[in-house]
C-alpha positions in Angstrom: -9.3 -9.9 -29.6 -11.2 -8.7 -26.5 -8.4 -10.2 -24.3 -5.7 -8.2 -26.2 -7.6 -5.0 -25.9 -8.2 -5.4 -22.2 -4.6 -6.2 -21.4 -3.3 -3.3 -23.6 -5.7 -0.9 -21.8 -4.6 -2.1 -18.4 -0.9 -1.9 -19.3 -1.2 1.7 -20.6 -3.1 2.6 -17.4 -0.4 1.0 -15.2 2.4 3.0 -17.0 0.5 6.3 -16.9 -0.3 5.8 -13.2 3.3 4.9 -12.4 4.7 7.9 -14.3 2.2 10.3 -12.6 2.9 9.2 -9.1 6.6 8.3 -8.7 6.8 9.8 -5.2 5.0 7.9 -2.4 3.8 9.7 0.7 2.3 8.0 3.7 -1.0 9.8 3.5 -4.2 8.0 4.2 -2.6 4.9 5.9 -6.0 3.2 6.0 -5.5 2.5 2.2 -2.6 0.1 3.1 -4.0 -1.6 6.2 -4.9 -5.3 5.7 -8.5 -5.8 6.4 -8.8 -9.6 5.8 -7.3 -12.1 8.2 -6.6 -14.5 5.4 -4.7 -11.9 3.4 -2.8 -10.7 6.6 -1.6 -14.3 7.2 0.3 -14.1 3.9 1.8 -10.7 4.8 0.6 -9.4 1.4 -1.6 -6.7 0.1 -3.7 -9.0 -2.0 -3.8 -12.6 -3.3 -3.8 -13.6 -7.0 -5.5 -16.9 -6.1 -9.2 -17.2 -6.9 -10.4 -18.4 -3.5 -14.0 -18.4 -2.5 -13.7 -15.6 0.1 -15.1 -12.1 -0.3 -12.8 -10.7 2.4 -9.9 -11.7 0.0 -11.6 -10.6 -3.2 -12.4 -7.1 -1.9 -8.6 -6.5 -2.0 -8.3 -7.9 -5.5 -11.5 -7.2 -7.6 -10.3 -9.3 -10.5 -10.9 -12.5 -8.5 -14.6 -11.6 -7.7 -16.8 -14.4 -9.0 -20.4 -15.7 -8.9 -19.3 -18.3 -6.2 -19.1 -15.4 -3.8 -22.6 -14.2 -4.3 -24.3 -13.1 -1.1 -21.2 -13.6 1.0 -20.8 -11.3 4.1 -17.6 -10.8 6.1 -16.8 -8.8 9.2 -13.4 -8.3 10.6 -11.5 -6.8 13.6 -7.9 -6.0 14.2 -6.2 -4.7 17.3 -3.4 -2.6 16.0 -1.2 -0.7 18.5 -1.7 1.4 21.7 -5.4 1.1 21.7 -5.8 1.7 17.9 -8.2 -0.7 16.3 -9.7 -1.5 12.9 -13.1 -2.8 12.0 -14.4 -3.7 8.5 -17.2 -5.3 6.6 -17.6 -6.7 3.1 -20.4 -8.0 1.0 -20.6 -9.4 -2.5 -23.5 -9.8 -5.0 -23.4 -11.0 -8.6 -25.5 -10.2 -11.7 -25.8 -12.4 -14.7 -24.7 -9.9 -17.3 -23.0 -7.1 -15.3 -20.5 -9.3 -13.4 -19.8 -9.5 -9.6 -19.8 -6.5 -7.2 -18.3 -6.0 -3.8 -19.2 -3.4 -1.1 -17.2 -2.7 2.0 -16.2 -0.3 4.7 -13.0 -0.1 6.7 -12.8 2.0 9.9 -9.8 2.9 12.0 -10.2 4.4 15.4 -7.1 6.0 16.9 -8.8 6.7 20.3 -9.7 9.8 22.2 -7.3 12.6 23.0 -7.3 15.6 25.4 -7.9 19.0 23.9 -5.7 21.5 25.7 -4.9 25.2 25.5 -1.2 26.3 25.2 -1.1 26.9 28.9 -2.2 23.3 29.6 -5.9 23.9 30.4 -8.1 21.0 29.3 -11.0 21.8 27.0 -12.6 18.4 26.6 -11.8 15.4 24.3 -11.6 14.8 20.6 -11.4 11.6 18.5 -9.3 10.7 15.4 -10.8 8.4 12.8 -10.3 7.1 9.2 -13.1 5.8 7.0 -12.6 3.9 3.7 -15.4 2.7 1.5 -15.0 0.2 -1.3 -17.1 -0.5 -4.3 -15.6 -3.2 -6.5 -16.5 -4.8 -9.8 -15.1 -7.9 -11.5 -15.9 -10.2 -14.4 -14.5 -13.0 -16.5 -13.2 -12.2 -20.0 -12.7 -15.8 -20.8 -11.9 -19.0 -18.9 -8.4 -17.8 -18.2 -8.5 -14.0 -17.9 -10.4 -12.0 -15.3 -10.5 -8.2 -14.8 -11.7 -5.9 -12.0 -11.6 -2.5 -10.4 -12.2 -0.8 -7.1 -13.3 2.7 -6.3 -12.4 3.7 -2.7 -13.5 7.0 -1.2 -11.6 7.9 1.9 -12.6 10.3 4.7 -10.3 11.3 7.6 -11.5 13.3 10.7 -8.8 14.5 13.1 -10.3 16.7 15.7 -11.6 19.8 13.7 -9.4 18.9 10.7 -10.7 16.7 7.9 -9.5 15.4 4.5 -11.2 13.5 1.6 -9.6 11.5 -1.1 -10.7 9.0 -3.8 -8.5 6.1 -4.7 -8.8 3.4 -7.4 -7.5 -0.2 -8.0 -7.3 -1.8 -11.4 -6.3 -5.5 -11.8 -6.1 -8.3 -14.3 -5.7 -12.0 -13.3 -4.6 -15.0 -15.4 -5.6 -18.5 -14.3 -4.1 -21.6 -16.0 -6.6 -24.2 -17.3 -6.1 -26.5 -14.4 -6.1 -23.6 -11.9 -2.7 -24.6 -10.5 -1.1 -21.3 -11.5 -2.3 -17.8 -11.2 -0.9 -14.3 -11.7 -2.3 -10.8 -11.0 -1.0 -7.4 -12.1 -2.5 -4.6 -10.1 -2.3 -0.8 -9.8 -3.3 0.1 -6.3 -4.3 3.4 -4.7 -3.9 5.7 -7.6 -6.2 8.7 -7.4 -6.4 12.2 -6.0 -7.0 14.2 -2.8 -10.3 16.2 -2.9 -9.9 18.0 0.4 -6.7 18.3 2.4 -5.7 19.0 6.0 -5.2 22.8 6.4 -4.4 23.2 2.7 -1.4 20.7 2.8 -1.5 18.7 -0.4 -0.6 15.0 0.0 -0.4 12.1 -2.5 -1.9 8.7 -2.2 0.4 5.7 -1.6 0.3 4.3 -5.1 1.8 0.9 -5.8 2.2 -1.2 -8.9 2.3 -4.9 -7.9 2.6 -8.4 -9.4 1.5 -11.5 -7.5 1.8 -15.1 -8.6 0.8 -18.4 -7.0 1.5 -22.0 -7.8 0.0 -25.2 -6.4 2.2 -28.2 -6.0 1.1 -31.1 -8.1 1.3 -33.9 -5.5 0.8 -32.0 -2.2 -1.8 -29.7 -0.6 0.6 -26.7 -0.7 0.4 -23.5 -2.7 3.3 -21.1 -3.0 3.0 -17.3 -3.3 5.3 -14.5 -4.4 4.3 -10.8 -4.4 6.5 -8.2 -6.1 5.7 -4.8 -4.7 6.5 -1.1 -5.5 7.4 -1.9 -9.1 7.2 1.8 -9.9 10.1 2.6 -7.6 13.5 0.8 -7.2 15.1 2.2 -4.1 13.1 1.2 -1.0 15.9 1.4 1.6 15.6 3.8 4.5 18.4 6.0 5.9 18.8 5.0 9.5 21.5 7.0 11.4 21.5 4.4 14.2 22.4 1.6 11.6 24.5 3.3 8.9 25.4 1.2 5.9 28.9 2.6 5.8 31.1 1.9 8.8 33.5 4.5 10.2 36.6 3.4 12.3 36.3 5.5 15.5 40.1 5.6 15.8 41.4 6.2 12.3 38.2 7.7 10.8 38.6 5.3 7.8 35.3 4.6 6.1 34.3 1.1 5.0 31.8 1.3 2.2 28.9 -1.1 1.9 29.4 -3.8 -0.6 27.5 -2.7 -3.8 26.3 -6.2 -4.6 24.9 -6.7 -1.1 23.1 -3.4 -1.3 21.5 -4.3 -4.6 20.5 -7.7 -3.2 19.0 -6.1 -0.1 17.0 -3.6 -2.2 15.8 -6.3 -4.5 14.5 -8.5 -1.8 12.6 -5.6 -0.2 10.3 -5.8 -3.2 9.4 -9.4 -2.6 7.0 -11.1 -0.2 6.9 -14.9 0.1 4.2 -17.2 1.5 3.1 -20.8 1.6 -0.4 -22.0 2.2 -1.2 -25.5 3.5 -4.8 -26.6 2.9 -5.3 -30.4 3.5 -9.1 -30.0 3.1 -11.5 -27.3 1.9 -12.5 -26.7 5.5 -9.1 -25.9 7.0 -5.9 -24.0 6.1 -2.6 -22.9 7.7 -0.5 -20.0 6.2 3.0 -18.7 6.7 4.5 -15.6 5.1 7.7 -13.5 5.2 8.6 -9.9 4.2 12.3 -9.1 4.1 11.5 -5.3 3.8 9.4 -5.4 7.1 12.2 -7.4 8.8 14.8 -4.9 7.8 12.7 -1.8 8.8 11.9 -3.3 12.2 15.4 -4.6 12.8 16.8 -4.3 16.4 20.5 -4.7 16.8 21.5 -7.5 19.2 17.9 -8.5 19.8 15.9 -11.5 18.5 12.8 -10.5 16.5 10.3 -12.3 14.3 9.6 -9.0 12.5 8.6 -9.8 8.9 6.9 -13.1 9.6 3.1 -13.5 9.4 1.0 -16.6 10.0 -2.6 -17.7 10.4 -5.2 -20.4 10.1 -8.8 -20.7 9.3 -11.6 -23.3 9.4 -15.1 -23.6 8.0 -18.1 -25.0 9.7 -21.2 -25.3 7.4 -21.8 -21.7 6.2 -19.3 -20.0 8.5 -15.6 -19.5 8.2 -13.4 -18.1 10.9 -9.9 -16.8 10.1 -7.1 -15.6 12.4 -3.8 -14.1 11.5 -0.9 -12.4 13.3 1.6 -10.1 11.5 4.9 -9.7 13.4 5.7 -6.0 13.0 7.9 -5.5 16.0 9.3 -7.3 19.0 7.1 -5.3 21.3 3.9 -5.3 19.5 2.0 -7.0 16.6 -1.6 -6.8 15.4 -4.0 -9.7 15.5 -6.6 -10.1 12.8 -10.0 -11.9 13.0 -12.4 -12.3 10.2 -15.8 -14.1 10.2 -17.2 -15.0 6.8 -20.8 -16.0 6.3 -22.2 -17.6 3.2 -25.8 -16.3 3.2 
């Protein structure tokens, strides 16, 4: 009975959130940055797999567990053009209340020259984003887990500032033998409390479904993440790469094949990954995003855009993870995360 009530409540919340935030604006980009090297290696926003790693669980509160009690993680990412990201995460469990996570994500965009309209310099200013996370998760029964995050966000751009509060709500199902898992999550729904210069912006809400399956006779686990379930059309309009071709001599227009367009749009909702873990102390991961590949496409140029990969190893109480996410031919971020089991 408790399981049915929980799933009904989560489903209603997902529907209400999706209906209330159909348009997605790129405000507060820190909400969508990947803070965990292990998650970044998959090229996904979160994992449905209940791995013993607080840096993963802070992105999916429904996989928080007592096994992560007193884990601490610290991460660093070099993004682009001197922009960098730093983050920390900690977990603590209570017998009756469940498991909690606490974290902070910082993005520094560097220092800039403050100038007058005539070009006179008046000093420097910095641009920074801060996101704090308080998460909670607990087990409903041996197969169903639920969780939620509350994420206050503060942005300081010179003398301009903005404040928002975002929420994540998730439910995870694990099969009896733990070979199959699935997570349904509503991410980044909430509201802006203070805007830049009175300009109202919405949060980058997403409704997502992630599943994983471990192969029976091999140390591989397959992952699929369906993103932006609240919105079908994810294709951009690029004037440099139009979908309809125009003959320069006759002016005749050749329309894009409708089926190819539907297929392209459908695959933009899907991320794929495979994780190879021959022992509990070592793993290698490879992921792929068709959407990222298409958005970073360069005509007549080879690019690995859309691919992500990484590895990690554990020595006693320490786990070091590395990942690289191929955004563009001319630049891709590197992620490092150190996990300590206190």
